PyMOL Python script that loads the backbone (N, CA, C, O; Angstrom):
from pymol import cmd

cmd.read_pdbstr("""\
ATOM      1  N   MET A   1     -11.557  37.183   1.638  1.00  0.00           N
ATOM      2  CA  MET A   1     -11.201  36.000   1.252  1.00  0.00           C
ATOM      3  C   MET A   1     -12.175  34.726   1.563  1.00  0.00           C
ATOM      4  O   MET A   1     -12.320  34.488   2.762  1.00  0.00           O
ATOM      5  N   PRO A   2     -12.781  33.977   0.753  1.00  0.00           N
ATOM      6  CA  PRO A   2     -13.640  32.937   1.248  1.00  0.00           C
ATOM      7  C   PRO A   2     -12.864  31.858   1.987  1.00  0.00           C
ATOM      8  O   PRO A   2     -11.710  31.497   1.755  1.00  0.00           O
ATOM      9  N   THR A   3     -13.734  31.388   2.954  1.00  0.00           N
ATOM     10  CA  THR A   3     -13.002  30.129   3.799  1.00  0.00           C
ATOM     11  C   THR A   3     -13.981  28.925   3.817  1.00  0.00           C
ATOM     12  O   THR A   3     -15.152  29.051   3.459  1.00  0.00           O
ATOM     13  N   VAL A   4     -13.495  27.844   4.214  1.00  0.00           N
ATOM     14  CA  VAL A   4     -14.513  26.587   4.517  1.00  0.00           C
ATOM     15  C   VAL A   4     -15.064  26.786   5.711  1.00  0.00           C
ATOM     16  O   VAL A   4     -14.402  27.061   6.711  1.00  0.00           O
ATOM     17  N   ASP A   5     -16.368  26.658   5.689  1.00  0.00           N
ATOM     18  CA  ASP A   5     -17.312  26.639   7.102  1.00  0.00           C
ATOM     19  C   ASP A   5     -17.052  25.353   7.635  1.00  0.00           C
ATOM     20  O   ASP A   5     -17.599  24.422   7.046  1.00  0.00           O
ATOM     21  N   LEU A   6     -16.312  25.076   8.655  1.00  0.00           N
ATOM     22  CA  LEU A   6     -16.042  23.779   9.158  1.00  0.00           C
ATOM     23  C   LEU A   6     -17.379  23.101   9.736  1.00  0.00           C
ATOM     24  O   LEU A   6     -17.670  21.940   9.447  1.00  0.00           O
ATOM     25  N   VAL A   7     -18.088  23.818  10.485  1.00  0.00           N
ATOM     26  CA  VAL A   7     -19.401  23.218  11.123  1.00  0.00           C
ATOM     27  C   VAL A   7     -20.493  22.752  10.105  1.00  0.00           C
ATOM     28  O   VAL A   7     -21.078  21.672  10.177  1.00  0.00           O
ATOM     29  N   ARG A   8     -20.711  23.801   9.051  1.00  0.00           N
ATOM     30  CA  ARG A   8     -21.544  23.387   8.098  1.00  0.00           C
ATOM     31  C   ARG A   8     -21.165  22.395   7.097  1.00  0.00           C
ATOM     32  O   ARG A   8     -21.990  21.690   6.515  1.00  0.00           O
ATOM     33  N   THR A   9     -19.735  22.347   6.878  1.00  0.00           N
ATOM     34  CA  THR A   9     -19.161  21.176   6.153  1.00  0.00           C
ATOM     35  C   THR A   9     -19.335  19.838   6.800  1.00  0.00           C
ATOM     36  O   THR A   9     -19.602  18.837   6.135  1.00  0.00           O
ATOM     37  N   GLY A  10     -19.182  19.823   8.109  1.00  0.00           N
ATOM     38  CA  GLY A  10     -19.261  18.677   8.976  1.00  0.00           C
ATOM     39  C   GLY A  10     -20.706  18.167   8.767  1.00  0.00           C
ATOM     40  O   GLY A  10     -20.884  16.987   8.464  1.00  0.00           O
ATOM     41  N   GLN A  11     -21.752  19.030   8.922  1.00  0.00           N
ATOM     42  CA  GLN A  11     -23.150  18.834   8.851  1.00  0.00           C
ATOM     43  C   GLN A  11     -23.437  18.110   7.370  1.00  0.00           C
ATOM     44  O   GLN A  11     -24.223  17.173   7.230  1.00  0.00           O
ATOM     45  N   ASN A  12     -22.755  18.637   6.427  1.00  0.00           N
ATOM     46  CA  ASN A  12     -23.070  18.284   5.096  1.00  0.00           C
ATOM     47  C   ASN A  12     -22.356  16.678   4.905  1.00  0.00           C
ATOM     48  O   ASN A  12     -22.893  15.804   4.224  1.00  0.00           O
ATOM     49  N   ILE A  13     -21.274  16.526   5.520  1.00  0.00           N
ATOM     50  CA  ILE A  13     -20.648  15.112   5.578  1.00  0.00           C
ATOM     51  C   ILE A  13     -21.768  14.329   6.091  1.00  0.00           C
ATOM     52  O   ILE A  13     -22.221  13.428   5.384  1.00  0.00           O
ATOM     53  N   CYS A  14     -22.268  14.570   7.243  1.00  0.00           N
ATOM     54  CA  CYS A  14     -23.196  13.801   7.890  1.00  0.00           C
ATOM     55  C   CYS A  14     -24.374  13.489   7.171  1.00  0.00           C
ATOM     56  O   CYS A  14     -24.795  12.335   7.084  1.00  0.00           O
ATOM     57  N   ARG A  15     -24.952  14.517   6.626  1.00  0.00           N
ATOM     58  CA  ARG A  15     -26.180  14.492   5.535  1.00  0.00           C
ATOM     59  C   ARG A  15     -25.801  13.470   4.473  1.00  0.00           C
ATOM     60  O   ARG A  15     -26.469  12.448   4.317  1.00  0.00           O
ATOM     61  N   LEU A  16     -24.909  13.704   3.867  1.00  0.00           N
ATOM     62  CA  LEU A  16     -24.477  12.945   2.610  1.00  0.00           C
ATOM     63  C   LEU A  16     -24.108  11.433   3.073  1.00  0.00           C
ATOM     64  O   LEU A  16     -24.420  10.480   2.358  1.00  0.00           O
ATOM     65  N   ARG A  17     -23.507  11.281   4.166  1.00  0.00           N
ATOM     66  CA  ARG A  17     -23.282   9.868   4.582  1.00  0.00           C
ATOM     67  C   ARG A  17     -24.617   9.078   4.775  1.00  0.00           C
ATOM     68  O   ARG A  17     -24.782   7.916   4.404  1.00  0.00           O
ATOM     69  N   LYS A  18     -25.505   9.820   5.375  1.00  0.00           N
ATOM     70  CA  LYS A  18     -26.767   9.155   5.577  1.00  0.00           C
ATOM     71  C   LYS A  18     -27.780   9.040   4.422  1.00  0.00           C
ATOM     72  O   LYS A  18     -28.592   8.120   4.333  1.00  0.00           O
ATOM     73  N   GLN A  19     -27.654  10.104   3.506  1.00  0.00           N
ATOM     74  CA  GLN A  19     -28.289   9.942   2.210  1.00  0.00           C
ATOM     75  C   GLN A  19     -27.751   8.682   1.275  1.00  0.00           C
ATOM     76  O   GLN A  19     -28.492   8.065   0.509  1.00  0.00           O
ATOM     77  N   ALA A  20     -26.317   8.399   1.464  1.00  0.00           N
ATOM     78  CA  ALA A  20     -25.680   7.276   0.865  1.00  0.00           C
ATOM     79  C   ALA A  20     -26.032   6.007   1.489  1.00  0.00           C
ATOM     80  O   ALA A  20     -25.724   4.955   0.927  1.00  0.00           O
ATOM     81  N   GLY A  21     -26.666   6.013   2.633  1.00  0.00           N
ATOM     82  CA  GLY A  21     -26.919   4.890   3.459  1.00  0.00           C
ATOM     83  C   GLY A  21     -25.643   4.192   4.107  1.00  0.00           C
ATOM     84  O   GLY A  21     -25.485   2.976   4.214  1.00  0.00           O
ATOM     85  N   LEU A  22     -24.918   5.014   4.447  1.00  0.00           N
ATOM     86  CA  LEU A  22     -23.602   4.588   5.034  1.00  0.00           C
ATOM     87  C   LEU A  22     -23.467   4.851   6.500  1.00  0.00           C
ATOM     88  O   LEU A  22     -23.923   5.904   6.943  1.00  0.00           O
ATOM     89  N   SER A  23     -22.896   4.012   7.276  1.00  0.00           N
ATOM     90  CA  SER A  23     -22.685   4.357   8.813  1.00  0.00           C
ATOM     91  C   SER A  23     -21.408   4.757   8.858  1.00  0.00           C
ATOM     92  O   SER A  23     -20.645   4.551   7.913  1.00  0.00           O
ATOM     93  N   THR A  24     -21.019   5.408  10.029  1.00  0.00           N
ATOM     94  CA  THR A  24     -19.713   5.791  10.194  1.00  0.00           C
ATOM     95  C   THR A  24     -18.694   4.519  10.255  1.00  0.00           C
ATOM     96  O   THR A  24     -17.509   4.653   9.949  1.00  0.00           O
ATOM     97  N   ALA A  25     -19.183   3.418  10.625  1.00  0.00           N
ATOM     98  CA  ALA A  25     -18.276   2.306  10.622  1.00  0.00           C
ATOM     99  C   ALA A  25     -18.032   1.935   9.061  1.00  0.00           C
ATOM    100  O   ALA A  25     -16.913   1.527   8.749  1.00  0.00           O
ATOM    101  N   ASP A  26     -19.025   2.061   8.081  1.00  0.00           N
ATOM    102  CA  ASP A  26     -18.836   1.850   6.755  1.00  0.00           C
ATOM    103  C   ASP A  26     -17.639   2.951   6.244  1.00  0.00           C
ATOM    104  O   ASP A  26     -16.659   2.542   5.622  1.00  0.00           O
ATOM    105  N   LEU A  27     -17.799   4.199   6.529  1.00  0.00           N
ATOM    106  CA  LEU A  27     -16.695   5.125   6.216  1.00  0.00           C
ATOM    107  C   LEU A  27     -15.411   4.800   6.740  1.00  0.00           C
ATOM    108  O   LEU A  27     -14.407   5.005   6.058  1.00  0.00           O
ATOM    109  N   GLN A  28     -15.331   4.216   8.116  1.00  0.00           N
ATOM    110  CA  GLN A  28     -14.161   3.955   8.588  1.00  0.00           C
ATOM    111  C   GLN A  28     -13.349   2.835   7.828  1.00  0.00           C
ATOM    112  O   GLN A  28     -12.148   2.933   7.575  1.00  0.00           O
ATOM    113  N   THR A  29     -14.135   1.775   7.500  1.00  0.00           N
ATOM    114  CA  THR A  29     -13.607   0.740   6.642  1.00  0.00           C
ATOM    115  C   THR A  29     -13.174   1.279   5.397  1.00  0.00           C
ATOM    116  O   THR A  29     -11.979   1.126   5.146  1.00  0.00           O
ATOM    117  N   ALA A  30     -13.959   1.946   4.464  1.00  0.00           N
ATOM    118  CA  ALA A  30     -13.630   2.340   3.110  1.00  0.00           C
ATOM    119  C   ALA A  30     -12.334   3.368   3.207  1.00  0.00           C
ATOM    120  O   ALA A  30     -11.433   3.379   2.368  1.00  0.00           O
ATOM    121  N   LEU A  31     -12.380   4.094   4.187  1.00  0.00           N
ATOM    122  CA  LEU A  31     -11.195   4.957   4.300  1.00  0.00           C
ATOM    123  C   LEU A  31      -9.939   4.457   5.051  1.00  0.00           C
ATOM    124  O   LEU A  31      -8.931   5.157   5.149  1.00  0.00           O
ATOM    125  N   GLY A  32     -10.041   3.228   5.571  1.00  0.00           N
ATOM    126  CA  GLY A  32      -8.816   2.448   6.224  1.00  0.00           C
ATOM    127  C   GLY A  32      -8.435   3.051   7.413  1.00  0.00           C
ATOM    128  O   GLY A  32      -7.251   3.062   7.748  1.00  0.00           O
ATOM    129  N   LEU A  33      -9.467   3.644   8.211  1.00  0.00           N
ATOM    130  CA  LEU A  33      -9.092   4.377   9.483  1.00  0.00           C
ATOM    131  C   LEU A  33      -9.193   3.215  10.735  1.00  0.00           C
ATOM    132  O   LEU A  33     -10.085   2.366  10.726  1.00  0.00           O
ATOM    133  N   SER A  34      -8.365   3.276  11.599  1.00  0.00           N
ATOM    134  CA  SER A  34      -8.240   2.373  12.662  1.00  0.00           C
ATOM    135  C   SER A  34      -9.408   2.625  13.570  1.00  0.00           C
ATOM    136  O   SER A  34      -9.829   1.672  14.226  1.00  0.00           O
ATOM    137  N   SER A  35      -9.965   3.769  13.680  1.00  0.00           N
ATOM    138  CA  SER A  35     -11.204   4.144  14.478  1.00  0.00           C
ATOM    139  C   SER A  35     -12.082   5.095  13.730  1.00  0.00           C
ATOM    140  O   SER A  35     -11.692   5.591  12.673  1.00  0.00           O
ATOM    141  N   PRO A  36     -13.417   5.405  14.312  1.00  0.00           N
ATOM    142  CA  PRO A  36     -14.162   6.353  13.608  1.00  0.00           C
ATOM    143  C   PRO A  36     -13.891   7.768  14.258  1.00  0.00           C
ATOM    144  O   PRO A  36     -14.680   8.675  13.993  1.00  0.00           O
ATOM    145  N   ARG A  37     -12.845   8.000  15.074  1.00  0.00           N
ATOM    146  CA  ARG A  37     -12.618   9.192  15.703  1.00  0.00           C
ATOM    147  C   ARG A  37     -12.520  10.430  14.676  1.00  0.00           C
ATOM    148  O   ARG A  37     -13.106  11.489  14.899  1.00  0.00           O
ATOM    149  N   ALA A  38     -11.849  10.241  13.702  1.00  0.00           N
ATOM    150  CA  ALA A  38     -11.764  11.293  12.615  1.00  0.00           C
ATOM    151  C   ALA A  38     -13.153  11.611  12.054  1.00  0.00           C
ATOM    152  O   ALA A  38     -13.513  12.786  11.983  1.00  0.00           O
ATOM    153  N   ILE A  39     -13.922  10.642  11.664  1.00  0.00           N
ATOM    154  CA  ILE A  39     -15.250  10.936  11.128  1.00  0.00           C
ATOM    155  C   ILE A  39     -16.213  11.785  12.126  1.00  0.00           C
ATOM    156  O   ILE A  39     -17.030  12.634  11.770  1.00  0.00           O
ATOM    157  N   PHE A  40     -15.977  11.432  13.252  1.00  0.00           N
ATOM    158  CA  PHE A  40     -16.750  12.248  14.339  1.00  0.00           C
ATOM    159  C   PHE A  40     -16.371  13.572  14.362  1.00  0.00           C
ATOM    160  O   PHE A  40     -17.199  14.483  14.368  1.00  0.00           O
ATOM    161  N   LYS A  41     -15.103  13.756  14.376  1.00  0.00           N
ATOM    162  CA  LYS A  41     -14.429  15.144  14.336  1.00  0.00           C
ATOM    163  C   LYS A  41     -14.901  15.887  12.985  1.00  0.00           C
ATOM    164  O   LYS A  41     -15.074  17.103  13.062  1.00  0.00           O
ATOM    165  N   TRP A  42     -15.095  15.322  11.905  1.00  0.00           N
ATOM    166  CA  TRP A  42     -15.116  16.003  10.774  1.00  0.00           C
ATOM    167  C   TRP A  42     -16.790  16.424  10.857  1.00  0.00           C
ATOM    168  O   TRP A  42     -17.181  17.527  10.474  1.00  0.00           O
ATOM    169  N   GLN A  43     -17.613  15.489  11.353  1.00  0.00           N
ATOM    170  CA  GLN A  43     -19.122  15.603  11.427  1.00  0.00           C
ATOM    171  C   GLN A  43     -19.420  16.830  12.569  1.00  0.00           C
ATOM    172  O   GLN A  43     -20.373  17.594  12.419  1.00  0.00           O
ATOM    173  N   ARG A  44     -18.632  16.914  13.556  1.00  0.00           N
ATOM    174  CA  ARG A  44     -18.837  17.917  14.491  1.00  0.00           C
ATOM    175  C   ARG A  44     -18.262  19.451  13.976  1.00  0.00           C
ATOM    176  O   ARG A  44     -18.565  20.524  14.496  1.00  0.00           O
ATOM    177  N   GLY A  45     -17.469  19.274  12.961  1.00  0.00           N
ATOM    178  CA  GLY A  45     -16.857  20.551  12.421  1.00  0.00           C
ATOM    179  C   GLY A  45     -15.522  21.013  13.232  1.00  0.00           C
ATOM    180  O   GLY A  45     -15.115  22.174  13.269  1.00  0.00           O
ATOM    181  N   ASP A  46     -14.895  19.865  13.894  1.00  0.00           N
ATOM    182  CA  ASP A  46     -13.713  20.211  14.580  1.00  0.00           C
ATOM    183  C   ASP A  46     -12.426  20.197  13.662  1.00  0.00           C
ATOM    184  O   ASP A  46     -11.361  20.645  14.088  1.00  0.00           O
ATOM    185  N   CYS A  47     -12.531  19.759  12.602  1.00  0.00           N
ATOM    186  CA  CYS A  47     -11.496  19.675  11.384  1.00  0.00           C
ATOM    187  C   CYS A  47     -12.165  19.192  10.188  1.00  0.00           C
ATOM    188  O   CYS A  47     -13.333  18.820  10.072  1.00  0.00           O
ATOM    189  N   LEU A  48     -11.172  19.261   9.250  1.00  0.00           N
ATOM    190  CA  LEU A  48     -11.585  18.692   7.781  1.00  0.00           C
ATOM    191  C   LEU A  48     -10.918  17.566   7.250  1.00  0.00           C
ATOM    192  O   LEU A  48      -9.733  17.373   7.520  1.00  0.00           O
ATOM    193  N   PRO A  49     -11.568  16.795   6.512  1.00  0.00           N
ATOM    194  CA  PRO A  49     -10.785  15.565   6.047  1.00  0.00           C
ATOM    195  C   PRO A  49      -9.582  15.918   5.195  1.00  0.00           C
ATOM    196  O   PRO A  49      -9.588  17.029   4.663  1.00  0.00           O
ATOM    197  N   THR A  50      -8.561  15.115   5.001  1.00  0.00           N
ATOM    198  CA  THR A  50      -7.482  15.436   4.243  1.00  0.00           C
ATOM    199  C   THR A  50      -7.955  15.439   2.717  1.00  0.00           C
ATOM    200  O   THR A  50      -8.943  14.767   2.423  1.00  0.00           O
ATOM    201  N   VAL A  51      -7.331  16.121   1.806  1.00  0.00           N
ATOM    202  CA  VAL A  51      -7.668  16.000   0.431  1.00  0.00           C
ATOM    203  C   VAL A  51      -7.847  14.623  -0.130  1.00  0.00           C
ATOM    204  O   VAL A  51      -8.775  14.438  -0.917  1.00  0.00           O
ATOM    205  N   ASP A  52      -7.009  13.589   0.215  1.00  0.00           N
ATOM    206  CA  ASP A  52      -7.028  12.203  -0.160  1.00  0.00           C
ATOM    207  C   ASP A  52      -8.499  11.748   0.259  1.00  0.00           C
ATOM    208  O   ASP A  52      -9.261  11.220  -0.551  1.00  0.00           O
ATOM    209  N   ASN A  53      -8.830  11.993   1.571  1.00  0.00           N
ATOM    210  CA  ASN A  53     -10.072  11.463   2.209  1.00  0.00           C
ATOM    211  C   ASN A  53     -11.339  12.233   1.599  1.00  0.00           C
ATOM    212  O   ASN A  53     -12.419  11.654   1.481  1.00  0.00           O
ATOM    213  N   LEU A  54     -11.171  13.428   1.258  1.00  0.00           N
ATOM    214  CA  LEU A  54     -12.316  14.166   0.492  1.00  0.00           C
ATOM    215  C   LEU A  54     -12.570  13.379  -0.888  1.00  0.00           C
ATOM    216  O   LEU A  54     -13.711  13.066  -1.228  1.00  0.00           O
ATOM    217  N   VAL A  55     -11.493  13.096  -1.623  1.00  0.00           N
ATOM    218  CA  VAL A  55     -11.548  12.374  -2.894  1.00  0.00           C
ATOM    219  C   VAL A  55     -12.376  11.084  -2.662  1.00  0.00           C
ATOM    220  O   VAL A  55     -13.288  10.793  -3.436  1.00  0.00           O
ATOM    221  N   ILE A  56     -12.071  10.345  -1.639  1.00  0.00           N
ATOM    222  CA  ILE A  56     -12.742   9.111  -1.443  1.00  0.00           C
ATOM    223  C   ILE A  56     -14.119   9.328  -1.053  1.00  0.00           C
ATOM    224  O   ILE A  56     -15.005   8.689  -1.620  1.00  0.00           O
ATOM    225  N   LEU A  57     -14.414  10.241  -0.058  1.00  0.00           N
ATOM    226  CA  LEU A  57     -15.808  10.586   0.377  1.00  0.00           C
ATOM    227  C   LEU A  57     -16.641  11.024  -0.913  1.00  0.00           C
ATOM    228  O   LEU A  57     -17.786  10.608  -1.092  1.00  0.00           O
ATOM    229  N   ALA A  58     -16.008  11.877  -1.789  1.00  0.00           N
ATOM    230  CA  ALA A  58     -16.875  12.224  -2.829  1.00  0.00           C
ATOM    231  C   ALA A  58     -17.229  11.096  -3.902  1.00  0.00           C
ATOM    232  O   ALA A  58     -18.249  11.047  -4.590  1.00  0.00           O
ATOM    233  N   ALA A  59     -16.211  10.246  -3.891  1.00  0.00           N
ATOM    234  CA  ALA A  59     -16.695   8.971  -4.699  1.00  0.00           C
ATOM    235  C   ALA A  59     -17.759   8.201  -4.016  1.00  0.00           C
ATOM    236  O   ALA A  59     -18.731   7.856  -4.688  1.00  0.00           O
ATOM    237  N   LEU A  60     -17.690   7.875  -2.703  1.00  0.00           N
ATOM    238  CA  LEU A  60     -18.458   7.267  -1.935  1.00  0.00           C
ATOM    239  C   LEU A  60     -20.039   7.894  -2.014  1.00  0.00           C
ATOM    240  O   LEU A  60     -21.020   7.185  -2.237  1.00  0.00           O
ATOM    241  N   PHE A  61     -20.079   8.997  -1.845  1.00  0.00           N
ATOM    242  CA  PHE A  61     -21.340   9.922  -1.808  1.00  0.00           C
ATOM    243  C   PHE A  61     -21.867  10.008  -3.206  1.00  0.00           C
ATOM    244  O   PHE A  61     -23.081  10.160  -3.343  1.00  0.00           O
ATOM    245  N   GLY A  62     -21.038   9.922  -4.340  1.00  0.00           N
ATOM    246  CA  GLY A  62     -21.471  10.193  -5.653  1.00  0.00           C
ATOM    247  C   GLY A  62     -21.615  11.572  -5.903  1.00  0.00           C
ATOM    248  O   GLY A  62     -22.580  11.962  -6.560  1.00  0.00           O
ATOM    249  N   VAL A  63     -20.711  12.419  -5.427  1.00  0.00           N
ATOM    250  CA  VAL A  63     -20.774  13.945  -5.371  1.00  0.00           C
ATOM    251  C   VAL A  63     -19.409  14.377  -5.793  1.00  0.00           C
ATOM    252  O   VAL A  63     -18.473  13.588  -5.921  1.00  0.00           O
ATOM    253  N   ARG A  64     -19.335  15.670  -6.005  1.00  0.00           N
ATOM    254  CA  ARG A  64     -18.054  16.484  -6.371  1.00  0.00           C
ATOM    255  C   ARG A  64     -17.571  16.864  -4.925  1.00  0.00           C
ATOM    256  O   ARG A  64     -18.342  16.986  -3.973  1.00  0.00           O
ATOM    257  N   ILE A  65     -16.152  17.046  -4.862  1.00  0.00           N
ATOM    258  CA  ILE A  65     -15.612  17.602  -3.657  1.00  0.00           C
ATOM    259  C   ILE A  65     -16.359  19.118  -3.223  1.00  0.00           C
ATOM    260  O   ILE A  65     -16.533  19.547  -2.082  1.00  0.00           O
ATOM    261  N   ASP A  66     -16.682  19.678  -4.360  1.00  0.00           N
ATOM    262  CA  ASP A  66     -17.249  21.044  -4.087  1.00  0.00           C
ATOM    263  C   ASP A  66     -18.649  20.939  -3.392  1.00  0.00           C
ATOM    264  O   ASP A  66     -19.140  21.880  -2.769  1.00  0.00           O
ATOM    265  N   ASP A  67     -19.264  19.693  -3.551  1.00  0.00           N
ATOM    266  CA  ASP A  67     -20.574  19.420  -3.043  1.00  0.00           C
ATOM    267  C   ASP A  67     -20.460  19.185  -1.513  1.00  0.00           C
ATOM    268  O   ASP A  67     -21.395  19.469  -0.764  1.00  0.00           O
ATOM    269  N   ILE A  68     -19.271  18.649  -1.057  1.00  0.00           N
ATOM    270  CA  ILE A  68     -19.020  18.412   0.317  1.00  0.00           C
ATOM    271  C   ILE A  68     -18.664  19.673   1.104  1.00  0.00           C
ATOM    272  O   ILE A  68     -19.257  19.917   2.155  1.00  0.00           O
ATOM    273  N   LEU A  69     -17.726  20.471   0.634  1.00  0.00           N
ATOM    274  CA  LEU A  69     -17.351  21.655   1.226  1.00  0.00           C
ATOM    275  C   LEU A  69     -18.319  22.658   1.190  1.00  0.00           C
ATOM    276  O   LEU A  69     -19.015  22.765   0.180  1.00  0.00           O
ATOM    277  N   VAL A  70     -18.483  23.473   2.218  1.00  0.00           N
ATOM    278  CA  VAL A  70     -19.476  24.509   2.424  1.00  0.00           C
ATOM    279  C   VAL A  70     -18.375  25.991   2.480  1.00  0.00           C
ATOM    280  O   VAL A  70     -17.558  26.135   3.389  1.00  0.00           O
ATOM    281  N   ILE A  71     -18.507  26.764   1.610  1.00  0.00           N
ATOM    282  CA  ILE A  71     -17.658  27.832   1.502  1.00  0.00           C
ATOM    283  C   ILE A  71     -18.408  28.981   2.253  1.00  0.00           C
ATOM    284  O   ILE A  71     -19.552  29.234   1.875  1.00  0.00           O
ATOM    285  N   ALA A  72     -17.893  29.660   3.229  1.00  0.00           N
ATOM    286  CA  ALA A  72     -18.423  30.793   3.901  1.00  0.00           C
ATOM    287  C   ALA A  72     -18.220  31.919   3.158  1.00  0.00           C
ATOM    288  O   ALA A  72     -17.150  31.989   2.553  1.00  0.00           O
ATOM    289  N   ALA A  73     -19.100  32.930   3.052  1.00  0.00           N
ATOM    290  CA  ALA A  73     -18.964  34.204   2.242  1.00  0.00           C
ATOM    291  C   ALA A  73     -17.698  34.926   2.850  1.00  0.00           C
ATOM    292  O   ALA A  73     -17.359  34.843   4.030  1.00  0.00           O
ATOM    293  N   ALA A  74     -17.109  35.581   1.955  1.00  0.00           N
ATOM    294  CA  ALA A  74     -15.952  36.531   2.259  1.00  0.00           C
ATOM    295  C   ALA A  74     -16.416  37.683   3.268  1.00  0.00           C
ATOM    296  O   ALA A  74     -17.480  38.273   3.083  1.00  0.00           O
ATOM    297  N   LYS A  75     -15.640  37.954   4.256  1.00  0.00           N
ATOM    298  CA  LYS A  75     -15.993  39.053   5.076  1.00  0.00           C
ATOM    299  C   LYS A  75     -15.239  40.279   4.710  1.00  0.00           C
ATOM    300  O   LYS A  75     -15.428  41.327   5.328  1.00  0.00           O
TER     301      LYS A  75
END
""", "prot")
cmd.dss("prot")
cmd.show_as("cartoon", "prot")
cmd.util.cbc("prot")
cmd.orient("prot")
């Protein structure tokens, strides 16, 4: 069964954020977060954004949600 690679997805979020010219503070504001802690957790691969946040990230980055998530090969 395929799974989401948390670390590579986090790296992808960081790369896409930088490509879009956005800081973590910009994302924090756009997502309505009280602190950037969640964004740092996503970028480290500790956890994934909620589906709602993935939709917003995709819109901010100008990509599809599938372009944010990195799927690990089934074992």
